[in-house]
N, C-alpha and C positions, 0 to 999 in steps of 0.2 A: 659223378656227370660227365657226359664225355661232348663237347664241343663237336658241332661237323667243321670238318675240313672245308676251306676255297674250293671249289671246284676248279679243275683246269685251266677253264675259260674265262675265269674272277674277272679281270679285266675287260676283257668284251662284253661280258654277261652286264656290270654295273656299266658302262658306256652306252649300254642297250635298252637301260634301264633307266638311265639319266634322259637320253634323248625322248624318250615317251612326256616327257615331264607331271608324271601323275603323282611325283611325290609329294606331299604335302599339300594337296589339295584339297576344294571342299569338299562334302559329301555330297554326291550324285545320286537320283534315284534308278537309274537303271543297273547298277552296283546294287546298291542296299536291298533292289529287290529279287538279284542272284542268293544273296546269303539270307533272306528272309524266304527263299524256294530250299535252299539245301537244308537249311533245318527244318523247314518243315517235312521236307523226302525222309533227311535221314534220320528224323525222329531225336535233334540234340538239341538243348538249351546253346549254346557256343556256335557261333560261324562266320569264318572270317572272308577275306579279299586281301592274302597280305601280299606286300611287295621286302626282298631282302634287299637291304642298301648295304654299304660295308661293312655298318658298327653295328644298326637296325633292324631289326623290321617293324615296317609299319603297316597301317592297315585301313586301306582303302573302304573298306564296307567291311560293317560287323554286329553281329547278335551276339547279348550276351556279356559282352567286355566293354569295362570301362575304358582303360589304356586307351591312346590311339598307338603305340608304339611299345617296341622291347627290345634290352639288347641281345644281338645278332650271336650271341653266345649262349643264349637259352633260348633261343627258338627252334622249335619244332620244323617249320619250316626252313630252316636253314640243311634239313637233312634231307627234307623234300626235293628240292632242287638240285642236289644232286644225282637225280634217273628221270628215268622218262615214266615212270608207273605210279600208279597211286601206292604211295608211303604211309601204311597202318602201323598205328601203337595198339593194339588191344588194350595192354595194362600193362599205362607209364608205372604204377611203385613197382611194380616187380622186373624190370625191363633197367638194365646196367647202364643204359646208355641215360636213363632219365630219373630213377628211383630218386635221385636227391636233389633234383633240377628246381630250381624256386616257384615256379609256374606248377608243380607238380605240389609240392608240399605247401603254397601257399595260396596265393589266392591266383586263380580262379581254381585249382584245385584239380589241374587238366590229369584224368586219367585211359581215357581215349579219344587218339588225335586218329584221324582221315584225311590225308592230305595231296592234292590231284595238281603236279606241279603248272604253273604257266608260264608257256611257249610264247612267243612270238617270230615273228615270221621267217627270221632269220638263223631259229634254232636256241637262240640265247633263253634259258630258264631264268623268268626275273622273280617268282613269289608263287603262291601257291593258294588253290580255292578249298576251303578249309569243314571241318566239320570236329567239332570235339561233344565230351561229353562226361561229365566227375564221376561215373562208373565205370567198371571195365563193360567193354560188351564188342560185336564183330557185326558186320556190312551185310544186308543181303545184296547177290549179284545186282538186282534190279536198284539196290541205291548206290552199287559202284559204277555200276553202270552211267546213273543220271549226275554223280559228279564227276565223270570224264566227260560228258555230253557238255554238261555246264561247265568246264574248265576251259573246254574251245571257245565256246558262246565268249567268254569273260573275254578271252584272247581276239578273239576278232573284234569284240565290243573296243580294245584296246586299238588296234590295229585300225579300226572307223575313226577312231577319235585321235590318232597319229595324223589322219590324214586331212580331218576337218582343219585340227591345227596348221596343220599344212595350208590347205587350201585357204582360208584365212590371213592367213599370212603373206601367200599371193598377194589374195585380194587388197589386203593393207597396201602392199607393194604397188600394185596398179595404179589403184586410187591414187600413190604419190607422184606416180609415175604420167599419170592422167593430169594433176593438178601441176607439176612442171612445165607437162607440154601447153596449159593453158597460161602459166605465168608466162613463156617466152615468149607465144604468142603474142603475148599483149606487148611482152615489150617489143618484139620486130616492131609488132603495127604501130604502135604508140609512141617510142623513144629513136626507135630509126628510120620512120619516115620520115618527118620533119628536120629533121638535117641533111637525109641522102637526095630529098627534094631540093632543100635551099644550093647542095653542093653542086648539083648538077644545073641548076640557073647559073648559081655564078661560073661555072665551066663554060657554060653556055654563052653566055656575054665575053667573055674573056677568047673564045674562038671567033664569035662575031666582031671583037674588037672593036664595041659599045661601046668602050669607058676611057678613058683620055689616061695617060703614063699615071698620072697621081693617083687617078682610080681604079687604076688596077692592080695599083704595090698596095692598095686598101683591100681591095679584094683579095688579094694573095695573103695577106694578113687573116683578115677572117677566115678564109678557106683553109688555111694552116689550123684554126686555132677550134674550127669545127670538125675539123680529122683530128684531132688531139682527143676531143672530147666525144668523137663514136670510139675508136680506139680504146680509151678508159672505157666506155660502157662495154663494147664487147669481151675485152680481156675480163671484167668484172663477172658479166655474164658466165660466160666459158669456165673462168673459176668455183664460180658457184655452182653450176650446172653439173661440171665435170666429176664433182664431190654427189650432187644428189644422185646420179645416176649409177653412184656405186663403182667406183673401177677399182679402188685398194682401201685395205681399212686403213685407221687412224693408229698413228704410232704414239704411244706415249710415254714420252722422254721428262728426265729433268737438265730444265733449259735453262743457260746460264742469261737472268734477263734484260741486265742494262748492256751485256754485248750484243744481244740480239737487236732490242731496240737501236746501237748505233750501226751497228751494219744495217737497218730499214733506215736511218735517216742520211745515209752515205749519199744516196743516190736521188734523194729529193733534195739536197742541199742547194742548189741551182734555181731551185723553184723557190724556195724559202727563202735567198739571198733578192732574189729580184721582187717581192714584194715586204722588204725592208724590214721583215719578222727574225727573230733570236728566237733559237730553243732551248731548254735547258732539261736535262736528262739529272730527275732527284731519284736514282735508282743507286743503293748501294754494291757496288762493285762487290760481286760472288753471292748475291741472292740469286735465288733459283725458282723455276715457277715447275708443277709438274704438269703439262700438257702437251699437246701436238704441235709440232712447230709450224708447219704449214697455217695450223688456222692463227697462229699467232700472228704471222706475219702477216698475212689475209686481212685480220682484224687490225692489227696498230697503224701498219699500212693506211687503212685507209681513213679510219679517225685522223691518223697522224695529217694526210695530205686532205682530208673536210679541214681540217682547222688552220692548214695553211690558205685553203682556197679564200673562207671566211673571217680575214685578219688579215689587214696592209698595216705597217708601220707599229706591231703588237710583239706582245710575247705568247712563247706556247711551252708550255713546262709538259713533260713524262716525268709519272712520279707509280712511286708502288707504296704498300702497305701491305701486311701481314699480322694477322690474328690467329688464331686456336685452329681455326677452319677454313679460313681464307684467303688467297691473295689479290689483294686488288690493285688494279693498273687505274690511273686517271690520267687521259691527255686533254690537259685543262689549255683555255685562248684567250685573249682578250678582246676576239672580234665581234661580229656583227649581232652574234644572240640568236634565236630562234625562238618566235613568239609561243606563248604558253600554250595556245589552240592546236598548235602542230607539234608541237613536244608528242601531247595525247597519240599524234595519228603516224609516227616517224617508223611505226612496227605493223603498219596496214598495210597489208598488201594494195588492197581496196581504196587505200586515201590518200597516197602519195601521192603527193606535188614536186613540179619543177622550184630550182630555188636558183638565185642569182649567187654569185662571188661578188668579193672587191673588184675583180678588173672585167665585172659580165661572162665568167666562167658559167655556162648553164650544167644544171644536173639530171638527172631523172629521179631522186629520189629512190636509188637501188642499196648503196650503199649502207647506210644502215638495216635495210632487208635482210641482205647476205650478212653482215658481222652477226643479227640481231641472233639468223636461225645457225650460223656453225657456232657461237658461243651456246646455246643449249644444246646442241648435239655431244660436247663433251660435258656437263651441266653446270655449263658458266652463266653469268647472268650481265644486260650491258645495260645500265642508268642513265639518265639524261638531265642533268642538270642548265637552265638556261636564262639570263636574262639579258632582254633586247637591247645592243648597244653597250653589254659589260661583257660579254661573251660567256663561253660554254664550258663545259666541263662532262667530258665520259667519262665513265667508270666500268672496264670489262671486270666483273670476279670470278676468281676462278675457283675452284675446291681443290682444297691441298690435294686429294683421292677422287679423280678424275672420272666421270662415270666413262663406261667403255662403250660406244657405241656401238648399236647393233651393226649386224655385215652389211647390212642394206644402208647403212648410214658411211660412209666413204668419204677420204680423198685424196687426193694426191701426193705422193711420200717424195722427198727432195733427195735428190744423190747425195752420200757420203762427201763430205765437206764441204756442200755449196754453203754458200752464202745467202743472206737475205732476200740479196737482190735479185741473184743468179733464180731463186725458190720460187721468187713471187715470178720473175718472168717466166720461167719453164713452166708454171702453172697456168700463163695467162691469166692471172690475177694482177690487175693494177686497180687506179685507183679512180671512182664513180664522181660519187657526191654523198651532204649531207642528211640533206633534205629533199 
């Protein structure tokens, strides 16, 4: 037996085959009809459409065969893809290349083989359309011509299939962008209109000098609070939407978890002290998590900021636990807690509600939605446990082997050496709210 040598363009050929996303797919009637037609025209008991992979040939459609694939080194089709013309073996038992091939000496007992290469639009020969018999024979000119015509038809079907997959992906992405636009418009209309109207009213009062000096200071303090909340909201929306729009791929690395959490906490220290809260980091030095750095910064920053917003004179704890499959990062507080009926709607875009922190801070109900979206994109999950008046525990579960997002699911990449707070500010991500 003489296995076929790989063609000169093997690397490009395999890349073209993989780009079709056809391997190991379910049966399709159009391809099944082709092999039945070939078997009828050529009067053979066996016909198939095969694709020659790196170490196997896989049958997309077949008549007269039980197996879905065979090793490449015994594949007749591996010889077919070496040329552009019909490859014919009239009697495999007397052909030195095939006489001791197990496909000849054993099941299915091939004696006659005729295969026409399947060629993509770029010229890559990725497989073959075959007619096979268990007795030696020849094909008529009409049968040869029919194989050539039908192989071109299969190639056209493959290109159409590729185009349909691309169109489906484009439609999916367009729907995502449409949903993103709708959400952004809802945020602008619902969450920015009211604070902006209040800010304009306050400025008008100050300009008209319609308030006393004491009232003026109160208005300025209230105005500063509103502007800070609005900045938080805008920063979070920008951070979330920029990733949804697909600006750069997620970058998966081993990240030192304890040091990352401490970096995130550093710029939050002033706000924590202002509320007389304490924070404990219960993570072993050297513990790592395999994930995207910016996604972790975004989520943990928001969870910590929310915990501080809804806690006064309390304790916030950041801990991590590992098992065989997951790393669980938990942010626990002793704050106000969340009502049971609201926990079930935290991740529902249509049910979000504003919540007021211990110092009257108002939120737009977006932080948990954004964190939930990001965690799912890397195969993670967020779970919430809470009791009114006792506090809240929010757990981010991350797989040790993270899901690599699609090209359309993107995020910002921090520059080398960038700290957590710098990365967070650079990407326009700031805390918003909890519920």
